[in-house]
Structure formats: structure tokens, C-alpha cells
C-alpha positions in Angstrom: -6.9 -75.7 362.2 -7.0 -72.3 363.9 -7.5 -68.7 363.2 -9.8 -65.9 364.2 -13.6 -66.6 364.3 -15.7 -64.3 362.2 -19.4 -63.8 363.5 -21.6 -61.5 361.2 -24.6 -60.5 362.9 -26.9 -59.0 360.4 -30.0 -57.1 362.1 -32.9 -54.9 361.0 -31.0 -51.6 362.0 -27.5 -52.5 361.3 -24.7 -55.0 360.5 -22.3 -56.1 363.2 -19.1 -57.9 362.3 -17.0 -59.3 365.1 -13.5 -61.1 365.0 -13.1 -63.4 368.1 -10.4 -65.5 369.4 -11.1 -69.3 370.1 -11.9 -68.2 373.8 -14.5 -65.8 372.8 -12.1 -62.7 373.2 -13.4 -59.8 371.0 -10.5 -58.9 368.8 -12.0 -56.4 366.6 -15.7 -55.1 365.5 -17.5 -52.8 363.0 -20.9 -51.8 362.7 -22.9 -50.3 359.7 -26.4 -49.0 359.9 -28.9 -50.0 357.4 -32.5 -48.9 357.1 -35.8 -50.4 356.8 -37.9 -49.1 353.7 -41.6 -48.5 354.2 -42.8 -48.0 350.4 -46.5 -48.2 351.6 -48.5 -48.2 354.9 -47.8 -51.4 356.8 -45.1 -52.6 354.4 -41.4 -53.1 355.4 -38.5 -54.1 353.2 -34.7 -54.5 353.1 -32.6 -53.5 350.2 -30.5 -56.8 349.9 -28.0 -55.2 347.7 -27.2 -52.4 350.2 -27.3 -54.9 352.8 -24.5 -56.9 351.1 -22.5 -53.7 350.7 -23.0 -53.0 354.4 -21.8 -56.6 355.3 -18.7 -56.1 352.9 -17.8 -52.7 354.3 -17.9 -54.1 357.9 -15.9 -57.2 357.0 -13.0 -55.3 355.3 -12.9 -52.9 358.6 -12.8 -55.9 360.9 -10.2 -57.8 358.9 -7.7 -55.0 359.0 -7.4 -55.4 362.6 -7.5 -59.1 363.1 -5.2 -61.9 362.5 -5.6 -65.0 360.1 -9.1 -66.3 359.7 -10.3 -69.7 360.6 -14.2 -69.6 359.9 -17.2 -67.5 359.5 -20.8 -67.8 360.7 -23.9 -65.7 360.5 -26.6 -64.6 363.0 -29.5 -62.9 361.2 -32.8 -61.2 362.1 -35.8 -63.7 361.7 -37.8 -64.1 359.7 -37.0 -62.1 356.8 -38.5 -63.4 353.3 -35.8 -63.7 350.6 -36.2 -64.7 347.2 -33.3 -65.9 345.0 -32.7 -66.7 341.3 -30.7 -69.3 339.8 -27.5 -67.4 340.5 -28.3 -66.8 344.0 -29.1 -63.1 343.5 -32.0 -61.4 345.2 -35.1 -61.0 343.1 -36.7 -58.3 345.2 -36.0 -56.5 348.4 -36.4 -58.9 351.5 -39.5 -58.8 353.6 -38.8 -58.5 357.5 -41.2 -59.6 360.2 -42.4 -55.9 360.6 -44.2 -56.1 357.3 -48.1 -56.7 357.5 -49.1 -56.9 353.9 -50.1 -60.5 353.8 -52.9 -60.8 356.6 -55.4 -62.1 354.1 -53.1 -64.8 352.7 -52.6 -66.1 356.5 -56.3 -66.5 356.9 -56.4 -68.6 353.5 -53.5 -70.9 355.0 -55.3 -71.3 358.3 -58.5 -72.4 356.4 -56.5 -74.8 354.5 -55.1 -76.3 357.5 -58.3 -76.8 359.3 -58.3 -73.7 361.5 -55.9 -71.6 363.7 -55.6 -74.5 366.3 -55.0 -77.1 363.7 -52.2 -75.1 362.2 -50.7 -74.7 365.9 -50.8 -78.5 366.2 -49.2 -79.1 362.9 -46.4 -76.4 363.1 -45.8 -75.7 366.8 -46.5 -71.9 366.5 -49.5 -69.8 366.0 -50.5 -68.6 362.7 -48.8 -65.2 362.2 -46.6 -63.4 359.8 -43.7 -63.8 362.3 -44.1 -67.5 362.4 -45.5 -68.1 358.8 -43.5 -66.6 356.1 -45.6 -68.9 353.5 -48.2 -66.0 353.8 -45.7 -63.5 352.5 -44.7 -66.1 349.7 -48.3 -66.5 348.7 -48.8 -62.7 348.4 -45.8 -62.5 346.2 -46.9 -65.4 344.2 -50.1 -63.7 343.6 -49.4 -60.0 343.3 -45.8 -60.3 341.6 -46.6 -63.1 339.4 -44.1 -62.1 336.6 -41.4 -62.1 339.2 -42.4 -65.4 340.8 -41.6 -67.2 337.6 -37.8 -66.5 338.1 -37.8 -67.8 341.6 -35.2 -70.6 342.1 -35.1 -70.6 345.9 -36.7 -69.1 348.9 -35.0 -68.6 352.1 -34.1 -66.2 354.8 -31.3 -63.6 355.4 -28.6 -66.2 356.2 -29.6 -68.2 352.9 -28.7 -64.9 350.9 -25.5 -64.3 352.8 -24.5 -67.8 352.7 -25.1 -67.7 348.8 -23.0 -64.7 348.4 -20.0 -66.0 350.3 -20.1 -69.7 349.1 -22.3 -69.9 346.0 -24.5 -72.6 347.9 -28.1 -72.2 349.0 -29.8 -73.9 352.3 -31.9 -72.9 355.2 -31.1 -73.8 358.8 -33.6 -75.1 361.2 -33.8 -72.2 363.6 -35.2 -70.0 360.7 -37.2 -72.8 358.9 -39.0 -72.8 362.4 -40.9 -69.6 361.1 -41.9 -70.6 357.6 -45.1 -72.3 358.3 -43.7 -75.1 356.1 -42.1 -76.9 358.7 -42.8 -79.0 362.0 -40.6 -78.0 365.1 -40.6 -81.9 366.1 -39.0 -82.9 362.9 -35.9 -80.5 362.6 -34.4 -81.7 359.3 -37.2 -81.6 356.9 -39.9 -79.7 355.4 -43.6 -80.8 355.7 -45.1 -82.1 352.7 -48.7 -81.4 354.0 -47.9 -78.1 355.2 -46.5 -77.2 351.7 -49.4 -78.5 349.9 -51.9 -76.5 352.2 -49.8 -73.2 351.4 -49.8 -73.9 347.8 -46.0 -73.6 347.6 -44.0 -75.6 344.9 -41.7 -77.8 346.9 -38.9 -77.3 344.3 -38.0 -73.9 345.6 -37.3 -75.0 349.0 -33.7 -75.3 349.9 -32.4 -78.2 352.0 -32.5 -77.7 355.9 -29.1 -78.2 357.5 -27.9 -77.6 361.1 -26.9 -74.2 361.9 -23.3 -75.5 362.6 -23.2 -77.4 359.3 -20.5 -76.2 357.0 -22.4 -74.8 354.1 -19.3 -74.2 351.9 -16.1 -72.1 351.6 -15.6 -68.5 350.7 -15.6 -68.2 347.0 -12.6 -66.4 345.1 -15.2 -63.8 343.9 -16.4 -63.3 347.4 -12.9 -63.2 348.8 -12.3 -60.2 346.4 -14.8 -57.9 347.8 -14.9 -59.1 351.5 -11.2 -59.3 352.0 -11.8 -63.0 353.6 -9.4 -65.6 352.4 -10.9 -67.9 349.6 -11.5 -71.4 351.0 -12.4 -70.2 354.5 -15.1 -72.6 356.0 -18.5 -70.9 356.4 -21.3 -72.2 358.9 -24.9 -71.9 357.9 -25.5 -69.9 361.0 -28.9 -69.3 363.0 -31.4 -66.7 363.7 -30.1 -64.0 366.1 -31.5 -65.1 369.3 -30.9 -68.8 368.7 -27.2 -67.7 368.2 -27.3 -65.7 371.3 -28.9 -68.5 373.3 -25.9 -70.7 372.2 -23.4 -68.2 373.2 -25.0 -67.5 376.5 -24.9 -71.1 377.4 -28.9 -71.4 377.5 -29.1 -75.0 377.5 -31.4 -76.5 380.2 -35.3 -76.1 380.6 -36.3 -72.9 382.3 -33.0 -71.1 381.4 -33.8 -67.5 380.2 -32.3 -64.2 379.0 -33.4 -60.8 377.4 -32.2 -59.5 373.9 -32.7 -55.9 372.9 -32.4 -54.4 369.6 -35.2 -52.9 367.5 -37.4 -55.7 369.0 -37.2 -57.0 372.4 -37.2 -60.8 373.4 -37.3 -62.7 376.7 -36.3 -66.3 375.6 -36.9 -69.6 377.7 -35.2 -72.8 376.8 -37.7 -76.0 376.6 -36.5 -79.4 377.3 -39.6 -80.9 375.5 -41.8 -79.6 372.7 -44.4 -78.1 375.2 -45.3 -74.9 373.2 -47.5 -71.9 374.0 -49.2 -69.6 371.6 -48.0 -66.6 373.4 -44.5 -67.2 372.3 -42.6 -67.7 369.1 -41.4 -71.2 368.9 -38.4 -72.6 367.4 -35.8 -75.6 367.3 -32.7 -74.5 369.3 -29.4 -74.8 367.6 -28.9 -77.9 370.2 -30.8 -80.8 368.9 -33.5 -82.1 371.3 -34.1 -78.6 372.6 -36.4 -75.7 371.6 -36.5 -72.1 372.4 -39.9 -70.1 373.2 -39.4 -66.3 372.5 -41.8 -63.6 374.0 -40.9 -61.4 371.3 -42.0 -57.5 371.2 -41.6 -56.0 367.8 -40.5 -52.5 368.7 -39.1 -52.5 372.3 -35.9 -50.8 371.2 -37.6 -49.3 368.2 -39.9 -47.2 370.3 -37.2 -45.5 371.7 -35.5 -45.1 368.2 -38.9 -43.7 367.0 -38.9 -41.0 369.8 -35.3 -39.8 368.7 -35.9 -40.0 364.9 -39.5 -39.1 364.4 -40.7 -37.1 367.5 -37.7 -35.3 369.0 -34.8 -35.7 366.5 -32.9 -33.2 368.4 -32.3 -35.8 371.1 -29.5 -37.6 369.7 -28.6 -40.4 371.8 -30.0 -43.0 374.2 -28.4 -41.1 377.1 -30.2 -38.1 376.3 -33.5 -40.0 376.6 -32.4 -41.6 380.0 -31.5 -38.1 381.3 -35.0 -37.0 380.4 -36.7 -40.0 381.9 -34.9 -39.5 385.3 -36.5 -36.1 385.3 -39.9 -37.7 385.8 -40.8 -40.2 388.5 -41.8 -43.8 388.5 -45.3 -44.1 386.8 -44.6 -41.3 384.5 -46.8 -38.9 386.3 -49.8 -40.9 385.4 -48.9 -41.4 381.7 -49.0 -44.9 380.0 -47.7 -45.6 376.5 -48.6 -48.6 374.7 -45.5 -49.8 372.4 -47.5 -51.2 369.5 -45.6 -49.2 366.8 -45.6 -52.1 364.2 -48.6 -54.0 365.4 -47.3 -56.6 368.1 -46.4 -60.1 368.6 -46.2 -61.1 372.3 -48.0 -61.0 374.3 -51.2 -59.6 372.5 -50.5 -61.0 368.6 -52.4 -58.3 367.0 -50.9 -57.1 363.6 -53.5 -54.1 363.7 -52.7 -52.8 367.2 -51.1 -49.5 367.2 -49.5 -47.3 369.7 -51.1 -44.9 372.2 -50.2 -42.4 375.1 -53.0 -42.5 377.7 -53.3 -40.1 380.5 -51.9 -37.0 378.7 -52.8 -33.8 380.5 -51.7 -30.2 380.6 -49.1 -30.9 383.1 -47.6 -33.7 381.3 -44.0 -33.1 380.4 -41.6 -34.3 377.8 -40.0 -36.2 380.4 -43.2 -37.8 381.5 -43.5 -39.1 377.8 -40.0 -40.2 377.4 -40.3 -42.1 380.7 -43.5 -43.6 379.7 -42.1 -45.2 376.7 -39.3 -46.9 378.7 -41.9 -48.0 381.2 -44.6 -49.1 378.5 -42.0 -51.8 377.1 -41.2 -53.0 380.7 -45.0 -53.5 381.1 -45.2 -55.7 378.0 -42.1 -57.7 379.4 -43.7 -58.3 382.5 -46.8 -59.7 380.9 -44.6 -62.0 379.0 -42.8 -63.3 382.0 -46.1 -63.7 384.0 -47.5 -65.9 381.0 -44.3 -68.2 381.1 -44.9 -68.4 384.9 -48.4 -69.5 384.4 -47.7 -71.8 381.6 -44.3 -73.5 382.7 -44.4 -72.5 386.3 -41.0 -70.8 385.7 -40.1 -67.3 387.0 -36.4 -66.5 386.5 -34.8 -64.8 389.6 -32.6 -62.7 387.2 -32.3 -62.1 383.5 -29.0 -62.0 381.7 -29.2 -59.2 379.0 -27.5 -58.9 375.8 -27.9 -56.4 372.8 -27.8 -52.5 372.1 -29.9 -52.0 375.3 -27.3 -53.2 377.5 -25.3 -50.1 377.9 -28.3 -48.5 379.4 -28.5 -49.0 383.2 -31.4 -46.6 383.8 -33.5 -48.7 381.3 -32.2 -51.8 383.1 -33.4 -50.2 386.5 -36.8 -49.6 385.3 -37.2 -53.0 383.9 -36.0 -54.8 387.1 -38.3 -52.5 389.3 -41.4 -53.4 387.1 -40.7 -56.9 386.6 -39.5 -57.5 390.0 -36.2 -59.5 388.4 -32.5 -58.8 388.7 -30.8 -57.7 385.6 -27.4 -58.9 384.5 -26.0 -57.0 381.7 -23.8 -59.3 379.7 -19.9 -58.3 379.8 -19.9 -58.4 375.9 -23.2 -57.3 374.4 -22.5 -58.8 371.2 -23.8 -62.3 371.9 -25.5 -63.2 368.5 -22.0 -62.2 366.8 -20.1 -64.5 369.2 -22.8 -67.3 368.7 -22.4 -67.1 365.0 -18.6 -67.1 365.2 -18.8 -70.3 367.4 -21.0 -71.8 364.8 -18.4 -71.2 362.3 -15.7 -72.6 364.5 -17.7 -75.8 364.9 -18.1 -76.0 361.2 -14.5 -75.6 360.4 -13.6 -78.3 363.1 -12.0 -75.7 365.6 -14.5 -77.1 368.0 -15.6 -80.8 367.9 -19.2 -79.9 368.2 -22.0 -78.3 370.2 -21.1 -79.9 373.4 -17.3 -79.0 373.3 -16.4 -78.0 376.8 -13.9 -75.3 375.4 -16.6 -73.4 373.7 -16.6 -69.9 374.9 -19.5 -68.5 377.1 -20.5 -65.0 377.8 -20.9 -64.1 381.4 -22.8 -61.3 383.2 -21.2 -58.2 384.8 -20.3 -58.6 388.5 -22.7 -55.9 389.7 -26.3 -56.9 389.1 -29.1 -54.4 388.7 -31.6 -55.3 391.4 -35.2 -54.4 391.7 -36.3 -51.8 394.3 -38.4 -53.1 397.2 -42.1 -53.5 396.1 -43.1 -50.8 398.6 -41.0 -48.5 396.9 -42.5 -49.3 393.5 -46.3 -48.7 394.5 -46.5 -46.5 391.5 -45.6 -49.2 389.1 -48.0 -51.7 390.4 -50.8 -49.1 390.0 -49.8 -48.3 386.5 -49.2 -51.9 385.5 -52.9 -52.7 386.5 -54.1 -49.8 384.2 -51.7 -50.8 381.4 -52.9 -54.5 381.5 -56.6 -53.3 380.9 -55.9 -50.9 378.1 -55.2 -53.2 375.0 -58.5 -55.1 375.5 -60.4 -51.7 376.1 -59.0 -50.0 372.9 -58.7 -53.0 370.6 -61.7 -52.3 368.5 -60.6 -48.5 368.0 -57.2 -49.5 367.0 -58.8 -51.9 364.3 -61.0 -49.2 363.0 -58.1 -47.0 362.3 -55.8 -49.7 360.9 
């Protein structure tokens, strides 16, 4: 079987669809922006019907510039809680990881499990809304009781997209890892004990399948709205960082990379289920491997916030970069805490909030912009230092993928603060390629996850190397201040939440 491979990468800020040849060459791509809706403070939702329209529009554009299609796969932001009726249609907007409405329900699940440490032992993850969508499900079960009676299946974004394309409903193990209803050491089954602790009805949990499993084929109805040929094989797909890991060849223990979109993640591959609570832990696409994600909620989102909410006249990342370069390392003594939607790694506090510390009369807009670039890099450094302490790993370089790869200025700031060379990927759309590769396996174009002919992304020839430490003294001084600020301000943040 042959044909181009379609990767659908569905994120929190946009939909990317790419058409790839068998060797991973990008043939055509399209992007459609989407918006997160915030109907109430600390809430976040995704209109799934608008999401589907964005997917179909992007598919139509890509297919006009590509050849015959051989397979389709998904890569989606994770976790986003989705509820479907018996026809596979969404009953309400999806609830992404940025939402914090169900904190009290998490507490109840923790108590039922015997405490937070017991929950970690059972699942392989800390108790949080990013790793336990069961908390969000409990909130809906209680607060939207009438709607709950119509729930036939729960799942994630790829559950919804697969249902729309094939009419079949399932969940893959990279996404189930963040349900709170699943043990990372048993990748193909829900946990009866955890289901009972969460108070969930087992009959709404769809089967767990491999990300590369063929979930079905494109239906005639889906073909009419997407342009995909009816009968095209569709893979279940995976979470976005897992798909990127697969495309980048992250297979051995200690291998690492960075991905930047709205969130920012440094991912480490684990050869054993040796988990740490600083990280979001999940099953890898590869059986017998796991991924530990040091995941910040708004690494890229903080820059988007500057452009859209603070200075809307700044229309591009390039304009932010230009301003940042007008300041100096250390941002003239200004420090930014990037907790604009609470925070996951490294502090794990849904009540944390952003802050500028060190504002003075001589602080400039350039200082403020540079401090946002730097604040995210300081948090990434905390994540890398935790991995070094836990597993004795410190990467000499980081392959970087995602929307941030086009910014050499940002990479230079991160390289200088972390003391690690940055290697932007030649093709930033790693998640879309990973999704396409999964589709290729499902269709039999590749023999499996170990097929030696699978494509692999590589880095640019010219690495972005860190400056000598003696030239980065301002960063060292500011990092020590940054490292002390959250513990100092935590009580005030919680009082304002």
C-alpha cells in the first residue's frame, strides 16, 4: 500500500495538517487558528464543533496540493476531556488542561485513594488536573447532572476526531496515562480500583488501544466533508509530545527534547517505570518505554499574552524579539514569573499566578519583554536540574520542535540560561509527522514501530551554543532570585486566587 501520509496535529491554539511522503518529506501543510474560551475565571473550554470545522478546512487545503492518500493519524494536545453521546457527537465543549474548575473533586479522589502518595503509587502520576481527568469528570457528573445522563463515552481529542472520521470510539494509552483511571505499568487496561475510587461508571470508558492501531477507515460521510477518500485507514494517534518523541527518534533512556507551543515541555525517555512527581509521566508510543514531561502551562502562551493582551500593537514574535534585544541579560533587574494559568512543572500549583518583580521607574518595555523570555527559560532550567538530580541526566544539547523553533533569539536566551546547546529541528512540525507515521503503521505502509525505514527528524547543522558562564553572570544572579520567588510569594498568590 502507498500514498501520502496525513498527520493531523490538533493543539490548543491551532490545527496543523501536514501531508508527508513515506520518507518524511513535507509535501503540503495548512494551519487554522482556534481559540480557547474562558466563560468564567479559571475555566477553559474548546468548542469542539468549531474545532472540527478547522480540521476539515485544513484537510481540504492540504489535499488540494498532495497526491493520493495512504493513511491518516492524529496528534492532539493532552489532556482535553471530551464527552460523547451514542452517535459520537460531543455533548459539551472540551475541557483542556488549562482549566482549574475541579480542584475540590481532585481532593475527594485523593482521599478515596488513601492520599496523594497512594495515588502516585497507583497511577505513576501526581494528583493534578493535568494527570487526572477523572476530577473534571466528577465535576461534570455533579454540576451538569442532566447532561451526564446522555454520556455514552468519555475520551480525549483524538477520541472525538477518530469518531468523526471513522464512527468508532477508543482511547490510546498515551492519553489514558492522564486519566487518573489507569496505571502506567499496565498499558492496555483501565484500573478497576481507580475507577471505583473516582466514582466513574465503567461502561462509559472506551477500549484502550495502541496509538498505531487502526481504529477504522474514513466513512463516506467524513469523506464528503474532508476530501479524504472513503476507506482510508486511520490510526488512533497519540498525545502531541508522544507523537513528537516518536518522530524525533526518542527511544533510549535519557534521550530528551524540547517542544514549544502554548505550553512548553522538556521530555525525557525512561527505560524503566521510575517516575518522579515533578514530571507528567506517561506511556510512550513504544511498548516498554515511558516519557517524563517537565511541562510548563504557558511558556509560549506568556509571549502570546504579551502580544494579544498587553501590547496588541506588537503583531509578531519577531517584534518581541527585537524589543528583547534592546534590553540586556538579566532584563535590567526585572524578573517575570510565567504562571499565567497556574503552573504544572516544576511547582505544581493551580493557584499560582504570574508576576513581575523588580519594576522601577527606569524599567522599559524592552526590559519587560525580555524578562518574559527569560522567566520561561529559568523555569526550564529548574526542570532540567530536577531531572539531573533524580536520574543523574543532564543533556548536552536539546533538540527543539514546535512554533518556537523559528526564534533564534529565544533559543539563545534559553541556551545561555540552561547552559545547554539548542538544536532547532529542520522541520518544526514533529507532532504532525509523528501522527502521519502512526497512520503509516496502521495502514501497513510501515511494518511497525521498529521499522528501520521510518522517517526521523534531524536538527539544523548550526547549533545555538550557550555563552561562556563568565559572560552570563547576570543570568546566574537573576536565576538565584527567580528560584526564591515562588516560595516567598505562594501565600499571596493563593490569597488572590
